[in-house]
C-alpha positions in Angstrom: 45.1 67.5 40.7 43.8 64.1 39.3 40.1 63.3 39.9 39.3 61.8 43.3 37.2 58.8 44.2 35.2 59.7 47.3 34.5 56.3 49.0 31.7 56.5 51.5 31.7 53.2 53.5 32.5 52.0 57.0 36.2 51.4 57.3 38.5 50.5 60.1 41.6 48.6 61.2 39.9 45.3 62.1 39.0 42.2 60.1 35.2 42.3 60.7 32.7 43.6 58.2 31.6 46.2 57.3 34.7 48.1 58.4 37.1 45.7 56.6 35.2 46.3 53.3 35.9 50.0 53.2 39.5 49.6 54.3 40.4 46.9 51.8 38.6 48.5 48.9 40.2 51.9 49.7 43.7 50.2 49.7 43.0 48.5 46.4 41.7 51.7 44.6 44.5 53.8 46.0 47.0 51.8 43.9 45.9 53.7 40.8 43.6 56.5 42.0 43.4 59.3 44.5 41.0 58.1 47.1 39.4 59.8 50.1 37.5 57.7 52.6 34.5 59.0 54.4 32.5 57.5 57.3 29.1 56.5 56.0 27.4 58.3 59.0 29.2 61.6 58.5 26.8 64.6 58.3 28.5 66.9 55.9 28.2 67.1 52.1 31.1 66.5 49.7 31.6 69.2 47.0 32.9 67.5 43.9 35.8 68.8 41.8 35.8 68.1 38.0 36.1 64.4 37.3 35.4 63.3 40.8 33.6 60.0 41.5 31.1 59.3 44.3 31.2 55.6 45.4 29.5 54.3 48.5 26.7 53.1 50.7 23.7 55.4 51.2 22.8 55.6 54.9 19.2 54.9 56.0 19.0 58.2 57.7 18.4 61.5 55.9 21.1 64.2 56.2 24.0 61.8 56.0 27.0 62.3 53.7 26.2 60.0 50.8 22.6 61.2 50.6 23.6 64.9 50.7 26.6 64.5 48.4 24.6 62.4 45.8 22.5 65.5 45.0 25.4 67.8 44.3 26.1 68.6 40.7 29.5 67.9 39.1 30.1 64.2 39.7 31.6 62.4 36.7 30.0 59.2 38.1 27.9 58.1 41.0 27.9 54.5 42.1 26.0 52.8 44.9 27.9 50.0 46.8 25.9 48.1 49.4 24.6 44.7 50.4 21.5 43.4 48.5 18.8 40.9 49.2 15.2 40.7 48.2 13.7 41.9 51.4 12.1 45.3 50.7 12.2 46.2 54.3 16.0 46.1 54.3 16.8 47.7 50.9 13.8 49.7 49.6 15.5 52.9 50.9 18.1 52.4 48.2 15.6 52.8 45.3 16.0 56.5 44.5 19.7 56.2 44.5 20.0 53.1 42.4 17.6 54.5 39.8 19.8 57.6 39.4 23.2 56.0 39.8 25.6 55.0 37.0 25.9 51.5 38.6 24.7 49.5 41.6 27.5 47.3 42.9 25.5 44.8 44.9 27.3 42.9 47.6 25.3 39.7 47.5 25.3 36.0 46.9 24.3 34.2 43.8 20.9 33.3 45.1 19.8 36.9 45.3 21.6 38.1 42.2 20.2 35.4 40.0 16.7 35.9 41.5 16.5 39.7 41.3 13.7 39.4 38.7 11.5 37.8 41.4 12.0 40.6 43.9 10.5 44.1 44.1 13.7 45.4 42.6 13.7 43.8 39.1 13.9 47.3 37.6 17.4 47.7 39.1 18.7 44.7 37.2 20.3 46.4 34.2 22.6 48.5 36.4 23.5 45.8 38.9 27.0 44.4 39.2 27.4 41.2 41.3 30.1 41.5 44.0 30.8 38.4 46.1 32.2 39.3 49.5 35.8 38.4 50.4 38.1 37.5 53.3 41.9 37.3 53.6 42.9 33.8 54.6 45.7 35.4 56.7 42.9 37.0 58.9 41.1 33.6 59.2 43.8 31.0 59.2 43.1 27.2 59.2 42.6 26.1 62.8 40.6 22.9 62.4 43.2 20.2 62.2 40.9 17.2 62.9 37.1 16.8 63.1 35.3 15.4 66.1 34.2 11.8 66.2 31.1 10.6 64.3 27.9 11.8 65.9 29.6 14.2 68.2 30.4 17.1 65.8 29.7 20.5 67.3 27.8 23.3 65.5 28.5 27.0 65.7 26.6 30.1 64.9 28.4 33.5 64.6 26.4 36.7 64.3 23.7 38.9 65.7 20.0 38.4 66.3 18.3 40.9 64.0 15.4 39.7 61.8 17.5 38.8 58.8 19.3 36.1 60.7 16.2 34.2 61.5 17.5 32.9 64.9 14.1 31.5 66.0 14.6 28.9 63.2 18.1 28.2 64.5 16.7 27.7 68.0 14.1 25.2 66.7 16.8 23.2 65.0 19.0 23.1 68.1 16.1 22.1 70.3 15.2 19.3 67.9 18.5 17.6 68.6 19.5 18.6 72.2 22.2 15.9 72.3 24.2 17.9 69.7 26.2 20.9 71.0 25.2 24.2 69.5 27.3 27.3 70.3 26.8 31.0 69.5 29.4 33.8 69.2 27.9 37.2 69.0 26.1 40.1 70.7 22.9 39.5 72.5 21.3 37.9 75.6 21.6 34.1 76.1 17.8 33.9 76.0 17.8 35.3 72.4 18.5 31.8 71.0 17.1 29.1 73.3 18.9 25.8 73.0 22.1 27.4 71.8 25.0 28.0 74.2 25.9 31.7 74.2 29.7 32.1 74.1 29.6 35.9 74.1 30.9 38.5 71.8 34.6 37.7 70.9 37.5 39.1 68.9 37.9 36.6 66.1 41.5 37.6 65.7 42.5 36.5 69.2 44.2 33.2 69.9 41.6 32.1 72.5 38.7 32.7 70.1 40.5 30.7 67.4 41.1 27.9 69.9 37.4 28.0 70.8 36.4 28.0 67.1 38.6 25.0 66.5 36.6 23.0 69.0 33.6 23.2 66.6 33.1 21.4 63.4 30.3 23.0 61.5 29.0 26.6 61.0 25.2 26.9 60.6 23.5 30.1 59.6 19.8 30.0 58.5 18.9 33.6 57.4 15.6 34.3 55.7 16.9 37.4 53.9 20.7 37.7 54.3 22.8 39.1 51.5 25.8 36.7 51.9 27.2 36.6 55.5 30.9 36.9 55.8 30.8 34.3 58.6 30.4 31.6 56.0 33.7 32.7 54.4 35.4 33.1 57.8 34.4 29.5 58.7 35.8 28.3 55.4 39.1 29.9 56.2 39.2 28.3 59.7 38.4 24.9 58.2 34.9 24.5 59.6 32.3 23.2 57.2 29.5 25.8 56.5 25.8 25.0 56.3 23.3 27.8 55.2 19.9 28.4 53.7 19.9 29.5 50.1 18.4 32.8 51.4 21.8 33.4 53.0 23.1 34.0 49.5 25.4 31.1 48.9 24.2 28.5 46.4 26.1 26.3 44.0 29.3 26.2 46.1 30.6 22.7 46.3 31.9 23.0 49.8 29.0 24.9 51.3 26.0 22.8 52.2 22.6 24.3 51.6 19.8 23.5 54.0 16.1 24.4 53.4 14.2 27.2 55.0 11.3 26.5 57.4 11.8 22.7 57.5 13.4 21.6 60.8 13.3 17.8 60.1 15.0 18.4 56.7 17.8 20.4 58.2 18.3 17.9 60.9 18.4 15.2 58.3 21.2 17.0 56.4 23.2 17.6 59.6 22.8 13.9 60.5 24.4 12.9 57.2 27.4 15.0 57.9 27.5 13.9 61.5 28.0 10.4 60.1 30.4 11.4 57.3 33.9 10.1 57.3 36.9 12.2 58.3 38.1 11.9 54.6 34.9 13.3 53.3 35.0 16.2 55.7 38.7 16.9 54.9 37.8 16.9 51.2 35.1 19.5 51.7 37.5 21.6 53.8 40.1 21.6 51.0 37.5 22.5 48.5 36.6 25.6 50.6 40.2 26.7 51.1 40.8 26.5 47.3 37.6 28.5 46.7 38.7 31.2 49.0 42.0 31.6 47.2 40.5 31.6 43.7 37.3 33.5 44.1 36.4 35.1 47.4 39.4 37.4 47.5 39.9 41.1 48.1 41.9 41.3 44.9 38.9 40.1 42.9 36.5 42.3 44.8 38.6 45.4 44.2 39.1 44.6 40.6 35.4 44.3 40.0 34.7 47.7 41.6 37.5 49.3 39.6 36.1 48.0 36.4 32.7 49.4 37.3 34.2 52.9 37.6 34.3 53.1 33.8 31.7 50.6 32.7 28.7 51.8 30.7 25.6 50.0 31.9 22.0 50.4 30.6 19.7 52.5 32.7 17.4 50.9 35.2 13.9 50.0 33.9 11.2 52.7 34.4 8.6 52.2 37.1 5.4 54.0 37.8 4.8 56.5 40.5 2.6 54.1 42.5 5.5 51.6 42.7 7.9 54.3 43.7 5.6 55.5 46.5 5.1 51.9 47.7 8.8 51.3 48.0 9.2 54.7 49.8 6.5 53.7 52.2 8.1 50.4 52.9 11.4 52.1 53.6 9.8 54.6 55.9 8.0 52.0 58.0 10.6 49.3 58.0 12.2 48.2 61.3 15.5 48.9 59.6 14.5 52.3 58.4 14.7 55.8 59.8 11.5 55.3 61.9 12.3 51.8 63.1 14.3 50.7 66.1 17.6 50.4 64.2 17.0 53.8 62.6 16.3 55.3 66.0 19.6 54.0 67.3 21.4 55.4 64.2 19.7 58.7 64.8 20.9 58.9 68.4 24.4 58.2 67.2 24.2 60.9 64.6 22.9 63.4 67.1 25.8 62.6 69.4 28.2 63.1 66.4 26.6 66.5 65.7 27.0 67.5 69.4 30.6 66.4 69.5 31.4 68.3 66.3 29.8 71.4 67.7 31.9 71.1 70.9 35.1 70.8 68.8 34.2 74.0 66.9 
């Protein structure tokens, strides 16, 4: 039997991340390789056969499949695949895996990849491969046929309210211009983002959601440490114009407008310019974004980059002292995203339920 790529990543039938990443990558790799998909929160270990490859996303919780399998002897290559930004609270738990892996395929925007030397993870740089996220335009078809009149353009946020999304800043921007209409699609309570109209959690593939999206003109996301939110690419497909902080990952994209972090008047000033822009200027930016999706932010390109990394020989990560390793481990352990934080506790409960369900099946 030919060697197997064991892909450990969330995967599912929908169009939302992270599930779409594992599914589309698995489909791409399966064209030329034998691929087995594993849920990233599985609790068993994979025993490699000669030549097998382990590729995937370490889970924050101990005892999960990538962590347990990574320690097994016999892999021909071990590659980490996960989002990256410079916030140690979010990604410090990856450190022992990245230092030992053959490559780190970092799903991230140009802002974070170019600036890795300024983060606590500069030692990862030699083994890092930059992966831009992707969307299929068929999943997010053009729905914005005409923009709203000057001064009455509506602003949409899509996403959750965890720390990385910096929604307090979004709220401050909305409250600075209450005459503009701000909407929010995502999970949470309406009180989570004061000044923004909560539209609830919605299926982005449904006709009524697309009709709702089409009534908005701009997407605004103001993350403080966000790898590269897929919602920016989804908005580009729908024909909305995306605005984001550089810390949301996207910089240097001609159709994506950057707004500064921690400067409400400056953000309002940028939005005012686009509130007054001509229909022709908005349509040009829209066309630029649609072209960029087709030529760069595609699943074909994403899959090809991963496939190339399967055989690439990258230099080892730079050595670091024990004090730094301990500091990163301590950050991971005490992070709100880590095993002891609220998100980690939720994951632990889900893992316990999985164990109990598996026990009942046996």
